[in-house]
C-alpha positions, 0 to 999 in steps of 0.5 A: 150572836144567836138572835139579832133584830134589824128594823128595815125602812120598807118604803124608802129608796127610789124603788120602794117596797119591791126592792126592800121586800126581796131584800128582806126575804133574801136576808132571812133566808140566808141568816137563821138567827136574823129577825126583821121588823118591816116598817111601812104600809102593812097592806103593801108589804103583805101583798109583796110577801105573797109572792114568796114561798117558804117564808120564815113568817115568824122572823119577819114582823110587820110594823105598819106606819101611815106615813113615808119620807119622800126622796126630795122632802126637806129634812126639817119637814120630815122631822116635824111632820113625818113622826109616823113614817117608816123612817122614824119608826126604824130609828125609834125602835133602835132607841127603845131597844126593840132593834139592834140596828136599823137600815134605810135607803130613803132620803139621806138628809132626812135620815141624818136629821131624824137619827140625830134627833132620836138617837143623839150622839155618843158622849165626846162625839159632836156630829155623826159621820157617814162612812163606807168602805171601798176596794183597794189594790190590796186585800183590805178595804179602806174606810172613807169619811165623812161622805156628806153628813157634814159639809163644814167641819173644823179640826175637832170634828175631823179628829172625831172622824179619825177615831170613829174610822179607826174603830170601824176598820179595827172592829169590822175588818179586823185590822190591828192599829189601822193606819189613818190618813188625812185627805189633802192636795199633797203629802208635804207638811206645808200643803193644805188649809189651816183646818187640815194642818190643825187636824194633823197637828192633833192626830200627831199628838195622840198616841192611840191613833196610827196616824201616817200623815196626809194622803192625796186622792189618788192614794185612796185605792192604793192601800196606803191607809186603812182610813182616810179622813176628810170633811163631808164636802170633799168626801162626798165629791170624791165618792161620786167622782170615783163612782162615775169613773167606775161606770165610765170604764165599764160602759167603755168596756161594753162598748169597745168589746161589742164594736166588731166581730173581732172585739166580741171574740176577744171579750168572750176569751177575756170573760173569766178575767173580767168576771173576777175583776168585777166581782172585786169591784162590784159597787153592790158589795160596798153598798151601805154607808154607816151613820156612826157616832150615834147611840145606836146602828144606822146604816144608809143604803143607796136610794137606787140600790138593787135588792142584792145591794140592799142585802149587803147593807143589811149585812153591814148592819149585822156586822156592826151589831156583832162587833158592838161598834158604838160601844167601842167607839165610845170607849175609844173616844173616852180613852183618846181624850184623856190621852190628848195633851 
C-alpha cells in the first residue's frame, strides 16, 4: 500500500509513553508510507517526541484524550467510564475508517470488551479470538488460537477459530492450504472431551479446511501443523507455560556459562551459535497477538513489551492491512458455511 494509517494507544502497557513513543518513532522512520495517529495525553506525547531529531512530523498525528485505561481496571468499568480513553479512541478511529488498524499494549480484558462493542464481529463469527504466531523447528511459523479471549468455547466457536486461523496462515505467511490441528490430550480418535470430538467431526466434514487431526502440546513447535486450535483457557496456559520454559532455559544458559573461567571461555566460543538461536526464538519478534473475527484490525501487544517488541506489533498490523485479513476471513467463513453438511 502507498499509504497506511495505524492508530496507536500511547498510554497503554506497563511502561506507557516512553516505550510507545520510541516504537512510533522507529516505525515511521523505517516505513515511509506509514502514518500514525498517536492517541493519548498530548502534552506527554509532545514532550516525549522532543528528544528525537529528524522526525517526519507530518506522519505523526497527535490526538488528545483525557483518560487512559489502567492495567488492572475491570473491563466493564472501562467500557462504561473510559469513553475518552486512548484505548477507546484507537478503536473508534478504525470503526470510522480514519485508521486501517490499531495497536494497543493496554489491559487485555478491556481491549477485548471495547473492541467487541465498538467494532462488532464479522458475519458468521460469534466471538473474536486472540491469535499469535510462534516459532517451529521448520522454517514456517505456527499460529495458535485462542490465547485467552474466550475461556469457554463450544465446537461451533472452535470451528470458527479454525477458519480464521487458516486465513491468517494463508494470507500473512503465504502458506497454501494450511494444515489445521486440534489441540488434544492425544492423537487417538477416542481421546478428548465431547467438545473436542464434536469439533473434529465438523472440521472433518468441511473440505475447505485442511484438517489433519489431533495434535498434542509437544507438537506445537515441531511444524506438524500450521494452525493449532484450542479454547482460550487451554491456549493461554499453553502459551504462558512455553514463555516460562523459554525464560528458564535462557536464565540457565546465562547461569551455567558464567559459573567459572572454563565455562565463560566455552560460552564465548559458542556465542555466534547462541546469537543465531536467539535471533530465531527471540520473543520480541513474535509480539503482537491479533484480535481476529472483528470488522477491523486490532493487534494486542504484551503489556511489558519493549519498544522493539512493540515495533513488531505495529508491523503485524501493517501485514494484516496489506493482506486485507478481515475481508478474507469474511469471504472464507461465508464459503465454508455453505459447504457444511
